[in-house]
FIKOLZA-1660 file (N, C-alpha, C; in steps of 0.1 Angstrom, whole numbers, plus 5000, padded with zeros to 4 digits):
% residues 166
   i   px   py   pz ch aa at
   1 4820 5279 5186  A  M  N
   1 4833 5275 5189  A  M CA
   1 4842 5276 5177  A  M  C
   2 4853 5283 5178  A  P  N
   2 4862 5285 5166  A  P CA
   2 4869 5272 5162  A  P  C
   3 4872 5271 5149  A  N  N
   3 4880 5259 5144  A  N CA
   3 4894 5260 5150  A  N  C
   4 4899 5249 5154  A  I  N
   4 4912 5249 5159  A  I CA
   4 4921 5242 5149  A  I  C
   5 4932 5249 5145  A  V  N
   5 4941 5244 5135  A  V CA
   5 4951 5235 5142  A  V  C
   6 4951 5222 5137  A  K  N
   6 4961 5213 5142  A  K CA
   6 4974 5213 5134  A  K  C
   7 4984 5209 5141  A  L  N
   7 4997 5208 5134  A  L CA
   7 4997 5196 5124  A  L  C
   8 5004 5197 5114  A  P  N
   8 5004 5186 5104  A  P CA
   8 5009 5173 5110  A  P  C
   9 5004 5162 5105  A  Q  N
   9 5008 5149 5109  A  Q CA
   9 5021 5145 5102  A  Q  C
  10 5029 5137 5110  A  K  N
  10 5042 5132 5104  A  K CA
  10 5043 5118 5107  A  K  C
  11 5046 5110 5097  A  L  N
  11 5049 5095 5100  A  L CA
  11 5063 5093 5105  A  L  C
  12 5064 5086 5117  A  V  N
  12 5076 5084 5123  A  V CA
  12 5078 5070 5128  A  V  C
  13 5090 5066 5132  A  D  N
  13 5093 5053 5138  A  D CA
  13 5088 5041 5129  A  D  C
  14 5091 5041 5117  A  A  N
  14 5087 5030 5108  A  A CA
  14 5096 5019 5108  A  A  C
  15 5091 5007 5108  A  S  N
  15 5098 4995 5107  A  S CA
  15 5091 4985 5097  A  S  C
  16 5098 4976 5091  A  V  N
  16 5093 4967 5081  A  V CA
  16 5094 4953 5085  A  V  C
  17 5083 4945 5082  A  F  N
  17 5082 4931 5085  A  F CA
  17 5079 4924 5072  A  F  C
  18 5085 4912 5070  A  I  N
  18 5083 4904 5058  A  I CA
  18 5077 4890 5062  A  I  C
  19 5067 4886 5055  A  D  N
  19 5061 4873 5057  A  D CA
  19 5059 4869 5071  A  D  C
  20 5055 4879 5080  A  G  N
  20 5053 4876 5094  A  G CA
  20 5065 4875 5102  A  G  C
  21 5077 4876 5096  A  Y  N
  21 5089 4875 5103  A  Y CA
  21 5091 4889 5110  A  Y  C
  22 5096 4888 5122  A  G  N
  22 5098 4901 5129  A  G CA
  22 5106 4911 5122  A  G  C
  23 5109 4921 5128  A  F  N
  23 5115 4933 5123  A  F CA
  23 5127 4929 5114  A  F  C
  24 5126 4934 5101  A  V  N
  24 5137 4931 5092  A  V CA
  24 5144 4944 5088  A  V  C
  25 5140 4955 5093  A  G  N
  25 5147 4967 5090  A  G CA
  25 5139 4980 5093  A  G  C
  26 5147 4990 5095  A  R  N
  26 5141 5004 5096  A  R CA
  26 5141 5011 5083  A  R  C
  27 5132 5021 5082  A  T  N
  27 5132 5028 5069  A  T CA
  27 5129 5043 5073  A  T  C
  28 5133 5052 5063  A  D  N
  28 5130 5066 5065  A  D CA
  28 5117 5068 5057  A  D  C
  29 5109 5078 5061  A  M  N
  29 5097 5081 5054  A  M CA
  29 5099 5084 5039  A  M  C
  30 5110 5091 5037  A  E  N
  30 5114 5095 5023  A  E CA
  30 5116 5083 5014  A  E  C
  31 5118 5071 5020  A  K  N
  31 5121 5059 5013  A  K CA
  31 5109 5050 5011  A  K  C
  32 5097 5056 5014  A  I  N
  32 5085 5048 5013  A  I CA
  32 5076 5056 5003  A  I  C
  33 5071 5048 4992  A  K  N
  33 5061 5054 4983  A  K CA
  33 5049 5045 4983  A  K  C
  34 5038 5050 4988  A  L  N
  34 5026 5042 4989  A  L CA
  34 5019 5042 4975  A  L  C
  35 5011 5032 4972  A  P  N
  35 5004 5032 4959  A  P CA
  35 4994 5043 4959  A  P  C
  36 4992 5049 4947  A  D  N
  36 4982 5059 4945  A  D CA
  36 4969 5051 4943  A  D  C
  37 4958 5057 4948  A  I  N
  37 4945 5051 4946  A  I CA
  37 4938 5058 4935  A  I  C
  38 4938 5052 4923  A  E  N
  38 4933 5059 4911  A  E CA
  38 4925 5050 4902  A  E  C
  39 4914 5055 4897  A  L  N
  39 4906 5048 4887  A  L CA
  39 4910 5051 4873  A  L  C
  40 4909 5041 4864  A  I  N
  40 4911 5044 4850  A  I CA
  40 4900 5052 4844  A  I  C
  41 4903 5062 4837  A  Q  N
  41 4893 5070 4830  A  Q CA
  41 4894 5068 4815  A  Q  C
  42 4882 5069 4809  A  E  N
  42 4882 5068 4794  A  E CA
  42 4875 5081 4789  A  E  C
  43 4881 5086 4778  A  T  N
  43 4875 5098 4773  A  T CA
  43 4865 5094 4762  A  T  C
  44 4853 5099 4763  A  I  N
  44 4843 5097 4752  A  I CA
  44 4838 5110 4747  A  I  C
  45 4833 5109 4734  A  K  N
  45 4827 5121 4728  A  K CA
  45 4813 5118 4725  A  K  C
  46 4804 5126 4731  A  A  N
  46 4790 5124 4730  A  A CA
  46 4782 5137 4733  A  A  C
  47 4772 5139 4725  A  G  N
  47 4763 5151 4728  A  G CA
  47 4771 5164 4726  A  G  C
  48 4781 5164 4717  A  G  N
  48 4788 5176 4715  A  G CA
  48 4799 5179 4725  A  G  C
  49 4801 5169 4734  A  F  N
  49 4812 5172 4744  A  F CA
  49 4821 5160 4745  A  F  C
  50 4833 5163 4749  A  E  N
  50 4843 5153 4752  A  E CA
  50 4844 5153 4767  A  E  C
  51 4842 5141 4773  A  V  N
  51 4842 5140 4788  A  V CA
  51 4850 5127 4792  A  V  C
  52 4855 5128 4804  A  D  N
  52 4862 5116 4810  A  D CA
  52 4851 5108 4818  A  D  C
  53 4851 5095 4816  A  V  N
  53 4842 5086 4823  A  V CA
  53 4849 5077 4831  A  V  C
  54 4845 5075 4843  A  N  N
  54 4851 5065 4853  A  N CA
  54 4848 5051 4848  A  N  C
  55 4858 5043 4846  A  T  N
  55 4856 5029 4842  A  T CA
  55 4852 5019 4853  A  T  C
  56 4855 5024 4866  A  G  N
  56 4853 5015 4877  A  G CA
  56 4865 5005 4879  A  G  C
  57 4876 5007 4871  A  V  N
  57 4887 4998 4872  A  V CA
  57 4899 5006 4879  A  V  C
  58 4904 5000 4890  A  F  N
  58 4916 5006 4896  A  F CA
  58 4928 5004 4888  A  F  C
  59 4937 5015 4888  A  K  N
  59 4950 5014 4881  A  K CA
  59 4959 5005 4890  A  K  C
  60 4969 5000 4883  A  K  N
  60 4979 4991 4891  A  K CA
  60 4985 4999 4902  A  K  C
  61 4988 4992 4913  A  M  N
  61 4992 4999 4925  A  M CA
  61 5007 4996 4927  A  M  C
  62 5015 5007 4925  A  E  N
  62 5029 5006 4925  A  E CA
  62 5034 5012 4939  A  E  C
  63 5044 5005 4944  A  F  N
  63 5050 5009 4957  A  F CA
  63 5065 5008 4957  A  F  C
  64 5071 5014 4968  A  E  N
  64 5085 5013 4970  A  E CA
  64 5088 5015 4985  A  E  C
  65 5097 5006 4990  A  V  N
  65 5101 5006 5004  A  V CA
  65 5116 5005 5004  A  V  C
  66 5123 5014 5010  A  G  N
  66 5138 5013 5011  A  G CA
  66 5141 5010 5025  A  G  C
  67 5150 5000 5027  A  L  N
  67 5154 4996 5040  A  L CA
  67 5169 5000 5043  A  L  C
  68 5172 5003 5055  A  K  N
  68 5185 5008 5058  A  K CA
  68 5195 4996 5061  A  K  C
  69 5192 4984 5056  A  E  N
  69 5201 4973 5058  A  E CA
  69 5198 4962 5048  A  E  C
  70 5206 4952 5048  A  V  N
  70 5205 4940 5040  A  V CA
  70 5201 4929 5049  A  V  C
  71 5190 4922 5047  A  N  N
  71 5186 4912 5056  A  N CA
  71 5183 4899 5049  A  N  C
  72 5187 4888 5054  A  E  N
  72 5186 4875 5048  A  E CA
  72 5171 4871 5046  A  E  C
  73 5163 4875 5055  A  V  N
  73 5148 4872 5055  A  V CA
  73 5142 4877 5042  A  V  C
  74 5146 4888 5037  A  I  N
  74 5141 4894 5024  A  I CA
  74 5143 4884 5013  A  I  C
  75 5155 4879 5012  A  F  N
  75 5159 4870 5001  A  F CA
  75 5153 4856 5003  A  F  C
  76 5152 4851 5015  A  N  N
  76 5145 4838 5017  A  N CA
  76 5130 4840 5013  A  N  C
  77 5123 4851 5017  A  S  N
  77 5109 4853 5014  A  S CA
  77 5107 4855 4999  A  S  C
  78 5117 4861 4993  A  Y  N
  78 5116 4863 4978  A  Y CA
  78 5117 4850 4971  A  Y  C
  79 5126 4842 4975  A  S  N
  79 5127 4828 4970  A  S CA
  79 5114 4820 4971  A  S  C
  80 5108 4821 4983  A  N  N
  80 5096 4814 4986  A  N CA
  80 5085 4819 4977  A  N  C
  81 5084 4833 4975  A  A  N
  81 5074 4839 4967  A  A CA
  81 5075 4835 4952  A  A  C
  82 5088 4833 4948  A  L  N
  82 5090 4828 4934  A  L CA
  82 5085 4814 4932  A  L  C
  83 5088 4806 4943  A  K  N
  83 5084 4792 4942  A  K CA
  83 5068 4790 4943  A  K  C
  84 5062 4797 4952  A  N  N
  84 5047 4795 4954  A  N CA
  84 5038 4804 4946  A  N  C
  85 5044 4815 4941  A  G  N
  85 5037 4824 4932  A  G CA
  85 5027 4833 4940  A  G  C
  86 5027 4832 4953  A  N  N
  86 5017 4840 4961  A  N CA
  86 5023 4854 4965  A  N  C
  87 5035 4857 4963  A  G  N
  87 5041 4870 4966  A  G CA
  87 5046 4870 4981  A  G  C
  88 5052 4881 4984  A  M  N
  88 5057 4884 4998  A  M CA
  88 5047 4892 5005  A  M  C
  89 5045 4890 5018  A  A  N
  89 5037 4898 5026  A  A CA
  89 5046 4908 5032  A  A  C
  90 5044 4921 5029  A  I  N
  90 5053 4932 5034  A  I CA
  90 5044 4941 5042  A  I  C
  91 5048 4943 5055  A  S  N
  91 5041 4952 5064  A  S CA
  91 5050 4963 5069  A  S  C
  92 5045 4975 5069  A  I  N
  92 5051 4986 5075  A  I CA
  92 5043 4990 5088  A  I  C
  93 5050 4991 5099  A  K  N
  93 5044 4995 5111  A  K CA
  93 5051 5008 5115  A  K  C
  94 5042 5018 5118  A  A  N
  94 5048 5031 5121  A  A CA
  94 5038 5039 5130  A  A  C
  95 5042 5051 5133  A  S  N
  95 5033 5060 5141  A  S CA
  95 5031 5073 5134  A  S  C
  96 5019 5078 5135  A  L  N
  96 5016 5092 5130  A  L CA
  96 5017 5101 5142  A  L  C
  97 5026 5111 5141  A  L  N
  97 5028 5120 5152  A  L CA
  97 5020 5133 5149  A  L  C
  98 5012 5137 5158  A  Q  N
  98 5005 5150 5157  A  Q CA
  98 5003 5156 5171  A  Q  C
  99 5008 5168 5173  A  E  N
  99 5007 5175 5185  A  E CA
  99 5011 5166 5197  A  E  C
 100 5022 5159 5196  A  G  N
 100 5028 5151 5207  A  G CA
 100 5021 5138 5209  A  G  C
 101 5011 5134 5202  A  K  N
 101 5004 5121 5203  A  K CA
 101 5008 5112 5191  A  K  C
 102 5011 5100 5195  A  K  N
 102 5014 5090 5184  A  K CA
 102 5003 5081 5182  A  K  C
 103 4999 5079 5169  A  I  N
 103 4988 5070 5165  A  I CA
 103 4994 5059 5157  A  I  C
 104 4990 5046 5160  A  P  N
 104 4996 5035 5152  A  P CA
 104 4991 5035 5138  A  P  C
 105 5000 5031 5129  A  V  N
 105 4997 5029 5114  A  V CA
 105 5003 5016 5110  A  V  C
 106 4995 5008 5102  A  V  N
 106 4999 4996 5096  A  V CA
 106 4996 4996 5082  A  V  C
 107 5006 4993 5073  A  I  N
 107 5004 4993 5059  A  I CA
 107 5008 4979 5054  A  I  C
 108 5000 4973 5047  A  D  N
 108 5003 4959 5042  A  D CA
 108 5003 4959 5026  A  D  C
 109 5013 4952 5021  A  F  N
 109 5014 4949 5006  A  F CA
 109 5015 4934 5004  A  F  C
 110 5012 4929 4992  A  R  N
 110 5015 4916 4988  A  R CA
 110 5020 4917 4974  A  R  C
 111 5032 4912 4971  A  A  N
 111 5038 4914 4958  A  A CA
 111 5050 4905 4957  A  A  C
 112 5054 4903 4944  A  I  N
 112 5068 4898 4941  A  I CA
 112 5075 4910 4936  A  I  C
 113 5082 4917 4945  A  P  N
 113 5088 4929 4941  A  P CA
 113 5102 4928 4934  A  P  C
 114 5107 4938 4929  A  T  N
 114 5121 4939 4924  A  T CA
 114 5129 4943 4937  A  T  C
 115 5140 4936 4938  A  I  N
 115 5149 4939 4949  A  I CA
 115 5161 4947 4944  A  I  C
 116 5162 4959 4949  A  G  N
 116 5174 4967 4946  A  G CA
 116 5184 4966 4957  A  G  C
 117 5196 4962 4953  A  N  N
 117 5206 4959 4963  A  N CA
 117 5217 4971 4964  A  N  C
 118 5221 4974 4976  A  G  N
 118 5232 4983 4979  A  G CA
 118 5240 4976 4990  A  G  C
 119 5251 4982 4993  A  F  N
 119 5260 4976 5003  A  F CA
 119 5254 4976 5017  A  F  C
 120 5246 4986 5020  A  D  N
 120 5240 4988 5033  A  D CA
 120 5225 4991 5033  A  D  C
 121 5219 4988 5021  A  E  N
 121 5205 4990 5021  A  E CA
 121 5198 4981 5010  A  E  C
 122 5185 4980 5011  A  T  N
 122 5178 4971 5002  A  T CA
 122 5165 4979 4998  A  T  C
 123 5161 4979 4985  A  T  N
 123 5149 4986 4981  A  T CA
 123 5140 4975 4975  A  T  C
 124 5127 4975 4980  A  L  N
 124 5117 4966 4974  A  L CA
 124 5108 4975 4967  A  L  C
 125 5105 4972 4954  A  K  N
 125 5095 4980 4946  A  K CA
 125 5089 4972 4936  A  K  C
 126 5077 4976 4932  A  G  N
 126 5069 4968 4922  A  G CA
 126 5054 4972 4923  A  G  C
 127 5047 4963 4917  A  T  N
 127 5032 4964 4917  A  T CA
 127 5026 4954 4927  A  T  C
 128 5018 4959 4936  A  T  N
 128 5012 4951 4946  A  T CA
 128 4998 4946 4942  A  T  C
 129 4995 4934 4947  A  T  N
 129 4981 4929 4945  A  T CA
 129 4972 4932 4957  A  T  C
 130 4979 4936 4968  A  L  N
 130 4971 4939 4980  A  L CA
 130 4977 4952 4986  A  L  C
 131 4968 4961 4989  A  F  N
 131 4972 4973 4996  A  F CA
 131 4962 4976 5007  A  F  C
 132 4966 4975 5020  A  K  N
 132 4957 4977 5031  A  K CA
 132 4964 4988 5040  A  K  C
 133 4956 4998 5043  A  Y  N
 133 4961 5010 5051  A  Y CA
 133 4952 5012 5063  A  Y  C
 134 4957 5010 5075  A  V  N
 134 4950 5011 5088  A  V CA
 134 4956 5021 5096  A  V  C
 135 4948 5031 5101  A  V  N
 135 4953 5041 5110  A  V CA
 135 4945 5041 5123  A  V  C
 136 4951 5039 5134  A  D  N
 136 4945 5039 5147  A  D CA
 136 4934 5028 5148  A  D  C
 137 4937 5017 5141  A  G  N
 137 4927 5006 5142  A  G CA
 137 4916 5007 5131  A  G  C
 138 4915 5018 5124  A  K  N
 138 4905 5020 5114  A  K CA
 138 4910 5017 5100  A  K  C
 139 4904 5008 5093  A  E  N
 139 4908 5005 5079  A  E CA
 139 4903 5016 5070  A  E  C
 140 4913 5024 5064  A  L  N
 140 4910 5034 5055  A  L CA
 140 4908 5029 5041  A  L  C
 141 4916 5019 5037  A  C  N
 141 4914 5013 5024  A  C CA
 141 4919 4998 5024  A  C  C
 142 4913 4990 5016  A  L  N
 142 4917 4976 5013  A  L CA
 142 4915 4974 4998  A  L  C
 143 4925 4974 4991  A  L  N
 143 4925 4971 4977  A  L CA
 143 4932 4958 4974  A  L  C
 144 4924 4948 4969  A  D  N
 144 4929 4934 4967  A  D CA
 144 4925 4929 4954  A  D  C
 145 4935 4929 4944  A  S  N
 145 4931 4925 4931  A  S CA
 145 4929 4910 4929  A  S  C
 146 4934 4902 4938  A  K  N
 146 4932 4887 4938  A  K CA
 146 4918 4884 4941  A  K  C
 147 4912 4891 4951  A  Y  N
 147 4898 4888 4955  A  Y CA
 147 4888 4899 4951  A  Y  C
 148 4893 4908 4942  A  M  N
 148 4884 4918 4937  A  M CA
 148 4877 4926 4947  A  M  C
 149 4885 4931 4957  A  I  N
 149 4880 4940 4967  A  I CA
 149 4885 4954 4965  A  I  C
 150 4876 4964 4965  A  G  N
 150 4880 4978 4964  A  G CA
 150 4874 4986 4975  A  G  C
 151 4878 4983 4987  A  K  N
 151 4871 4990 4999  A  K CA
 151 4878 5003 5002  A  K  C
 152 4871 5014 5003  A  I  N
 152 4876 5027 5007  A  I CA
 152 4867 5033 5017  A  I  C
 153 4872 5036 5028  A  A  N
 153 4863 5042 5039  A  A CA
 153 4851 5033 5042  A  A  C
 154 4853 5020 5042  A  G  N
 154 4843 5010 5046  A  G CA
 154 4833 5007 5035  A  G  C
 155 4835 5013 5023  A  V  N
 155 4826 5010 5012  A  V CA
 155 4833 5002 5001  A  V  C
 156 4828 4990 4998  A  D  N
 156 4835 4981 4988  A  D CA
 156 4829 4985 4974  A  D  C
 157 4837 4992 4966  A  H  N
 157 4833 4997 4953  A  H CA
 157 4832 4986 4943  A  H  C
 158 4837 4974 4946  A  L  N
 158 4837 4963 4936  A  L CA
 158 4827 4952 4940  A  L  C
 159 4820 4955 4951  A  E  N
 159 4810 4944 4955  A  E CA
 159 4800 4941 4945  A  E  C
 160 4794 4950 4939  A  S  N
 160 4784 4947 4929  A  S CA
 160 4790 4940 4917  A  S  C
 161 4802 4944 4913  A  L  N
 161 4809 4937 4902  A  L CA
 161 4811 4922 4905  A  L  C
 162 4816 4920 4918  A  R  N
 162 4818 4906 4922  A  R CA
 162 4805 4898 4921  A  R  C
 163 4794 4904 4926  A  N  N
 163 4781 4898 4926  A  N CA
 163 4776 4895 4912  A  N  C
 164 4779 4903 4903  A  H  N
 164 4775 4901 4889  A  H CA
 164 4782 4890 4882  A  H  C
 165 4795 4889 4884  A  I  N
 165 4803 4879 4876  A  I CA
 165 4807 4867 4884  A  I  C
 166 4805 4866 4897  A  M  N
 166 4810 4854 4904  A  M CA
 166 4798 4846 4908  A  M  C
% end
């Protein structure tokens, strides 16, 4: 059977939710920057070679979400996040469109972001302590610095570290 080439996926119909409050704004895909999943590497010199070695430590996770409106919920949640220190729960719900079929996508962050203000838009950006990416009900990754979870494709790469030090 020959390989069938599929059309590229496109993220569409994105909306943003804050701290469990309903819809707080629409966004364009160009206004969303998801965190890179990257491990810190160290360069060592041994045995006549210089090589990069994986440290097992994830780099900080930076994100950005631009909203097409100014919404009071964002500022109330930001104030609460500053008071309690737990951060804001930011969720993006969208669809992946491929060959006419829409697949649900949910992306979760937890952060005390910087709020960029405009007259008709708001930008949230910063470093997140939680990044969860779910496509069609399947968790692709869960990175949580507070609870030391580094789960990618169902494998928790920090489990042995937690077992050693906790």
